[in-house]
C-alpha positions in Angstrom: 140.6 -8.8 -15.2 142.2 -7.8 -18.5 144.8 -5.7 -16.7 145.8 -8.5 -14.4 146.3 -10.9 -17.3 148.4 -8.3 -19.1 150.6 -7.9 -16.0 151.0 -11.6 -15.8 152.2 -11.6 -19.4 154.7 -8.9 -18.6 156.0 -10.8 -15.5 156.3 -14.0 -17.6 158.3 -12.1 -20.3 160.6 -10.6 -17.7 161.2 -13.9 -16.0 162.1 -15.5 -19.4 164.4 -12.5 -20.2 166.0 -12.7 -16.7 166.7 -16.5 -17.1 168.2 -16.0 -20.5 170.3 -13.0 -19.3 171.6 -14.9 -16.3 172.4 -18.0 -18.4 174.3 -15.9 -20.9 176.3 -13.6 -18.5 176.4 -15.6 -15.3 175.0 -12.6 -13.4 171.4 -11.5 -12.5 169.8 -8.3 -13.8 170.2 -6.7 -10.3 173.9 -7.6 -10.3 174.2 -6.1 -13.8 172.6 -2.9 -12.6 175.1 -2.5 -9.8 178.0 -3.2 -12.2 176.7 -0.6 -14.6 176.3 1.9 -11.8 179.9 1.3 -10.8 181.1 1.6 -14.4 179.3 5.0 -14.7 180.8 6.2 -11.4 183.9 8.4 -11.7 185.3 7.1 -8.4 184.7 4.5 -5.7 181.2 4.6 -4.4 179.3 3.6 -1.2 176.6 0.9 -0.9 174.2 3.7 0.0 175.0 5.5 -3.3 174.5 2.3 -5.2 171.2 1.5 -3.4 169.8 5.0 -4.3 171.1 4.8 -7.9 169.6 1.4 -8.6 166.6 1.8 -6.4 167.3 -1.5 -4.7 166.7 -1.8 -1.0 169.9 -1.3 1.2 169.7 -5.0 2.3 169.3 -6.3 -1.3 172.2 -4.0 -2.4 174.3 -5.4 0.3 173.5 -9.0 -0.8 174.3 -8.2 -4.4 177.6 -6.5 -3.4 178.6 -9.6 -1.5 177.8 -11.9 -4.4 179.6 -9.7 -6.9 182.6 -9.6 -4.6 182.6 -13.4 -4.3 182.5 -13.6 -8.1 185.6 -11.4 -8.3 183.8 -8.6 -10.2 184.1 -5.9 -7.6 186.4 -5.0 -4.6 185.7 -3.2 -1.5 188.0 -0.8 0.4 187.9 1.1 3.6 187.5 4.8 3.6 190.7 6.8 4.2 189.0 9.4 6.4 186.4 7.2 8.0 187.6 3.6 8.3 184.0 2.5 9.0 182.9 3.5 5.5 183.1 0.9 2.7 183.7 1.9 -0.9 183.2 -0.3 -4.0 184.7 -0.4 -7.4 185.0 -2.7 -10.4 187.8 -5.2 -10.8 189.4 -5.5 -14.3 187.2 -8.7 -14.7 184.1 -6.7 -13.6 184.9 -3.9 -16.0 185.2 -6.5 -18.8 181.9 -8.1 -17.9 180.1 -4.8 -18.1 181.6 -4.2 -21.5 180.3 -7.6 -22.7 176.7 -6.8 -21.6 175.0 -6.4 -25.0 171.4 -7.4 -25.8 172.3 -8.7 -29.2 173.3 -12.0 -27.5 169.9 -12.4 -26.0 166.5 -13.0 -27.6 164.2 -10.3 -26.2 160.6 -11.5 -25.6 158.2 -10.0 -28.1 156.2 -8.2 -25.4 159.4 -6.4 -24.2 160.9 -5.4 -27.6 159.3 -2.0 -27.7 161.3 -1.1 -24.5 164.6 -1.7 -26.3 164.1 0.5 -29.4 
């Protein structure tokens, strides 16, 4: 039972952190992971690549990409060799948003602080 209560505390701390993160940056943690993966990429990348890099399911990655595109943080383009292939990259606004992602603006729950040292 102790383990289950400990896990509940971790989930509560994560939920609180996610709420604060989303309120501060107007994006979710999953969206932020995709933006960071795009920032680290040296060129345009596919949804499959992003799904593998972030370990999000392909369907969830697709949903996050659609939301980020609607927010104007990423753009998609067709492949030049295979027009069925979609590639994604940050917009200037998306690039700026990634640069702004610092944890000094967010209070980290006590339980999670050891992860940020």
